[in-house]
C-alpha atoms as one frame of an Amber mdcrd trajectory, in Angstrom:
protein
  -1.513 -55.684 -29.109   0.020 -52.577 -27.530  -2.654 -50.936 -25.360  -2.531
 -47.585 -23.555  -4.539 -47.691 -20.317  -5.357 -44.311 -18.785  -6.178 -44.398
 -15.095  -4.346 -47.711 -14.894  -3.211 -46.917 -11.356  -6.829 -46.687 -10.240
  -9.265 -49.290  -8.961 -10.787 -50.748 -12.137  -7.987 -49.639 -14.448  -5.262
 -51.507 -12.549  -7.249 -54.757 -12.543  -7.966 -54.355 -16.267  -4.278 -53.699
 -16.957  -3.319 -56.897 -15.120  -5.940 -58.848 -17.076  -4.638 -57.510 -20.394
  -1.076 -58.497 -19.511  -2.250 -61.987 -18.543  -3.873 -62.227 -21.988  -0.529
 -61.438 -23.653  -0.947 -57.741 -24.475   1.719 -55.080 -24.035   0.376 -52.450
 -21.633   1.355 -48.824 -21.086  -0.301 -47.371 -17.988  -0.743 -43.614 -18.116
  -1.838 -41.997 -14.852  -1.373 -38.657 -13.103  -1.441 -40.356  -9.658  -3.764
 -37.633  -8.378  -6.118 -40.410  -7.252  -4.298 -43.565  -8.332  -1.621 -45.625
  -6.605   1.720 -46.464  -8.168   1.798 -49.770  -6.267  -1.382 -50.957  -7.993
   0.222 -50.845 -11.451   1.234 -54.343 -12.629   5.000 -54.876 -12.640   4.893
 -55.990 -16.278   3.261 -52.761 -17.427   5.214 -49.717 -18.535   4.229 -46.799
 -16.315   4.042 -43.201 -17.525   3.129 -40.385 -15.168   1.176 -37.903 -17.259
  -1.841 -35.636 -16.905  -4.349 -35.766 -19.760  -4.733 -31.994 -19.468  -1.164
 -31.620 -20.753  -1.697 -32.005 -24.493   1.995 -31.571 -25.339   3.061 -34.359
 -22.994   0.166 -36.526 -24.137   1.106 -36.239 -27.812   4.710 -36.983 -26.900
   3.724 -40.216 -25.141   1.596 -41.328 -28.081   4.493 -40.634 -30.432   6.923
 -42.487 -28.188   4.856 -45.598 -27.486   2.633 -45.819 -30.590  -0.275 -47.690
 -28.973  -2.636 -49.645 -31.193  -5.575 -49.281 -28.814  -6.662 -47.154 -25.859
  -8.666 -47.962 -22.739  -9.846 -44.852 -20.936 -10.559 -45.199 -17.200  -9.183
 -41.891 -15.889 -11.919 -39.577 -14.551 -13.313 -37.684 -11.616 -16.132 -40.046
 -10.695 -17.789 -38.902  -7.458 -21.477 -38.380  -8.222 -22.202 -36.359  -5.088
 -19.142 -34.182  -5.592 -20.196 -33.479  -9.175 -23.441 -31.987  -7.861 -21.535
 -29.509  -5.682 -18.497 -29.024  -7.957 -19.909 -29.491 -11.467 -16.989 -27.930
 -13.342 -14.563 -30.415 -11.800 -16.382 -33.086 -13.798 -17.823 -31.224 -16.777
 -14.488 -29.515 -17.363 -11.836 -32.049 -16.342 -13.574 -35.186 -17.583 -14.736
 -33.726 -20.877 -11.648 -31.693 -21.761  -9.198 -34.421 -20.759 -11.308 -37.061
 -22.505 -11.388 -35.054 -25.719  -7.627 -34.477 -25.465  -7.172 -38.238 -25.320
  -9.566 -38.966 -28.181  -7.882 -36.314 -30.335  -4.428 -37.739 -29.605  -5.725
 -41.211 -30.466  -7.110 -40.059 -33.818  -3.989 -38.068 -34.675  -1.806 -41.079
 -33.848  -3.799 -43.482 -35.987  -5.282 -45.507 -33.123  -8.217 -47.566 -34.405
  -9.611 -49.069 -31.177 -10.895 -47.197 -28.129 -12.697 -48.515 -25.031 -14.467
 -46.004 -22.789 -15.227 -46.720 -19.158 -18.712 -45.205 -18.846 -21.435 -45.331
 -16.214 -24.975 -46.261 -15.227 -25.291 -42.707 -13.935 -26.573 -41.875 -17.409
 -30.011 -43.043 -16.324 -32.504 -41.413 -13.993 -35.340 -43.509 -12.513 -36.383
 -45.225 -15.766 -39.537 -46.924 -14.521 -38.397 -50.351 -15.735 -37.003 -53.385
 -13.951 -33.714 -53.335 -15.856 -32.010 -50.809 -18.120 -31.233 -51.976 -21.656
 -28.645 -50.534 -24.038 -31.369 -48.878 -26.108 -32.711 -46.863 -23.175 -32.515
 -43.108 -23.709 -29.785 -41.561 -21.543 -30.919 -38.949 -19.034 -27.852 -38.186
 -16.913 -28.514 -37.910 -13.203 -25.500 -35.710 -12.454 -22.752 -33.650 -14.107
 -20.549 -36.730 -13.790 -23.020 -38.746 -15.872 -23.302 -35.865 -18.335 -19.526
 -35.807 -18.790 -19.527 -39.477 -19.764 -22.411 -39.009 -22.205 -20.538 -36.184
 -23.948 -17.556 -38.481 -24.471 -19.814 -41.250 -25.764 -21.193 -38.851 -28.383
 -17.682 -37.673 -29.247 -16.671 -41.268 -29.960 -19.738 -41.723 -32.162 -18.565
 -38.894 -34.399 -14.937 -39.988 -34.409 -16.070 -43.396 -35.651 -18.134 -41.849
 -38.439 -15.508 -39.318 -39.462 -12.170 -40.989 -38.694 -12.973 -44.706 -38.372
 -12.096 -44.888 -34.673 -13.861 -48.053 -33.531 -15.079 -47.804 -29.958 -16.707
 -49.833 -27.231 -18.628 -47.968 -24.542 -18.914 -50.019 -21.355 -21.494 -48.637
 -18.945 -20.968 -50.350 -15.665 -23.350 -50.400 -12.792 -21.520 -50.685  -9.461
 -17.923 -51.837  -9.568 -17.197 -53.847  -6.446 -14.991 -56.528  -4.916 -11.258
 -57.123  -5.211  -8.693 -59.483  -6.652  -5.944 -60.979  -4.540  -3.554 -58.108
  -5.307  -5.810 -55.154  -6.087  -8.761 -53.534  -4.335 -10.442 -50.238  -3.554
  -8.390 -47.507  -1.907 -10.008 -44.120  -2.459  -9.634 -40.878  -0.526 -12.301
 -40.119   0.366 -14.000 -43.509   0.139 -17.607 -43.234  -0.999 -18.411 -46.677
  -2.445 -20.792 -48.600  -0.253 -19.045 -51.960   0.131 -15.621 -50.632   1.234
 -17.337 -48.078   3.492 -19.298 -50.862   5.200 -16.161 -52.982   5.531 -14.244
 -50.060   7.015 -16.938 -49.948   9.699 -16.442 -53.677  10.249 -12.707 -53.007
  10.724 -13.456 -50.272  13.253 -12.196 -47.494  10.980 -15.670 -45.908  11.010
 -18.098 -45.805  13.907 -21.150 -46.301  11.678 -22.393 -46.482   8.098 -24.546
 -43.630   6.862 -27.526 -44.737   4.782 -28.491 -41.898   2.477 -32.263 -42.082
   2.389 -34.608 -44.631   3.904 -37.763 -43.528   2.130 -37.168 -44.584  -1.499
 -39.863 -46.457  -3.372 -38.115 -49.801  -2.854 -39.030 -52.803  -0.666 -36.907
 -51.688   2.300 -36.768 -47.959   1.512 -33.083 -47.904   0.536 -31.470 -47.574
  -2.889 -31.094 -50.670  -5.054 -28.011 -51.292  -7.170 -26.475 -53.956  -9.403
 -22.990 -54.891  -8.162 -20.476 -56.308 -10.632 -17.095 -57.670  -9.575 -14.042
 -55.748 -10.730 -12.488 -58.899 -12.226 -15.622 -59.451 -14.303 -15.397 -55.847
 -15.489 -11.783 -56.394 -16.512 -12.768 -59.483 -18.493 -15.441 -57.468 -20.311
 -12.872 -54.843 -21.331 -10.569 -57.499 -22.751 -13.426 -59.063 -24.712 -14.600
 -55.679 -25.978 -11.244 -54.566 -27.324 -10.881 -57.854 -29.159 -14.251 -57.405
 -30.855 -13.607 -53.994 -32.430 -12.430 -55.297 -35.794 -15.883 -54.985 -37.331
 -17.952 -52.334 -35.574 -18.433 -50.106 -32.569 -20.832 -51.034 -29.776 -22.289
 -49.966 -26.445 -22.698 -52.493 -23.654 -24.142 -52.510 -20.150 -22.189 -54.406
 -17.512 -23.959 -55.767 -14.482 -24.972 -59.010 -12.846 -28.626 -58.282 -13.459
 -29.193 -58.882  -9.750 -30.482 -56.143  -7.487 -29.435 -55.543  -3.891 -30.480
 -52.746  -1.580 -28.172 -50.812   0.710 -29.583 -52.683   3.702 -29.019 -56.035
   1.975 -25.375 -55.148   1.342 -24.914 -54.235   4.995 -26.509 -57.489   6.141
 -24.248 -59.430   3.773 -21.194 -57.657   5.194 -22.283 -58.506   8.735 -22.590
 -62.152   7.746 -19.269 -62.285   5.864 -17.223 -60.452   8.507 -19.006 -61.630
  11.623 -18.927 -58.030  12.846 -21.691 -55.818  14.167 -21.998 -52.784  11.902
 -23.856 -49.744  13.147 -25.941 -47.712  10.720 -27.690 -44.348  10.659 -30.253
 -43.163   8.126 -29.577 -39.610   6.943 -31.141 -37.448   4.187 -30.836 -38.499
   0.559 -27.909 -37.373  -1.564 -28.712 -35.383  -4.701 -28.210 -37.370  -7.885
 -29.043 -40.804  -6.424 -31.816 -42.646  -8.312 -33.838 -45.243  -6.386 -32.881
 -48.222  -8.564 -30.245 -48.984 -11.184 -30.022 -52.530 -12.519 -28.437 -53.548
 -15.818 -29.716 -55.668 -18.651 -26.426 -57.116 -19.953 -28.006 -59.357 -22.595
 -26.096 -57.799 -25.500 -22.564 -58.344 -24.211 -23.452 -61.835 -23.001 -24.865
 -62.727 -26.410 -22.341 -60.998 -28.662 -19.098 -61.446 -26.723 -19.877 -64.405
 -24.468 -19.318 -62.395 -21.308 -20.560 -64.062 -18.135 -19.860 -62.758 -14.614
 -17.899 -65.268 -12.544 -18.595 -63.464  -9.261 -22.355 -63.090  -9.545 -23.090
 -63.761  -5.876 -23.055 -60.802  -3.476 -21.423 -62.894  -0.742 -18.493 -63.651
  -3.075 -18.128 -60.005  -4.029 -18.168 -58.788  -0.432 -15.870 -61.585   0.745
 -13.274 -60.754  -1.912 -13.296 -57.102  -0.839 -13.058 -58.111   2.834 -10.104
 -60.442   2.200  -8.214 -57.667   0.395  -8.987 -55.165   3.151  -7.766 -57.570
   5.839  -4.498 -57.928   3.932  -4.309 -54.167   3.236  -5.992 -52.421   6.208
  -4.420 -49.106   5.190  -4.813 -49.641   1.473  -1.786 -49.204  -0.729   0.000
 -47.109   1.886   1.171 -50.422   3.406   2.806 -51.331   0.070   6.272 -49.894
  -0.783   5.758 -47.049  -3.243   2.032 -47.163  -2.605   0.956 -43.574  -3.212
   3.430 -41.474  -5.098
């Protein structure tokens, strides 16, 4: 199958693109490189530098490559930033997402996979969040993803565009060749590992007074390779119907537990400082992934936090300056 992967030069998108190629698909990576890295794109993928805001260029690429399916990863995805710069997410994410969905429909694409988020859910008052839970976005970023989910619902009903919405809970870890390299870096595990490398003097813990056992936020971390596998399974299951799935290990780890794991894995002392909470951060987000496990046979390979952290640490040791150490890394 010929698959267009937007944001395929980014963290999750590049790993998914590599997984699709391994499975025998033909992959076109479309990325503006505003946040992505050219060096992360698999060699076997065709790379197209294009901004989803440019509808003329986007239609041209669809006409040229004629993809049979689309995976959409490209987005502004900083929750905290979306609270201070809401239009950057509500405008860019929604408008660019709709541009892509429209181009897909106009080109006759029949399969679409959306990279969505657990940020659709405020403190739900339950141990785990199931697919049937009512979305209540916690931030403009979460709202932007929900709008695209609803857009896909209508495009299925009206135009027969089958879709899979994959709401993942905290992407983490690395493969041998691909890992996290964001500027700025806000994800907890790479931030903690940067402190272990001496690139930060301490790790800031945003809030120590949550209603959790140790007072810090609890999250469900899912390895990026397991996420990629879920995307491959989802796109193969769109022959019959659309579906929404939650992706997570179902295990919960607090910020302090992640830091302790990193200390154990790296053997480094990591200083911390508790600072005020960030707006938009719920106390606990843990996924119930029963549906995708049952329907598609998905099962996380890297379910253990030590394995997730160790994979990220190994990649960071090999790439202490991210993709800037790789020829053609960030252009």
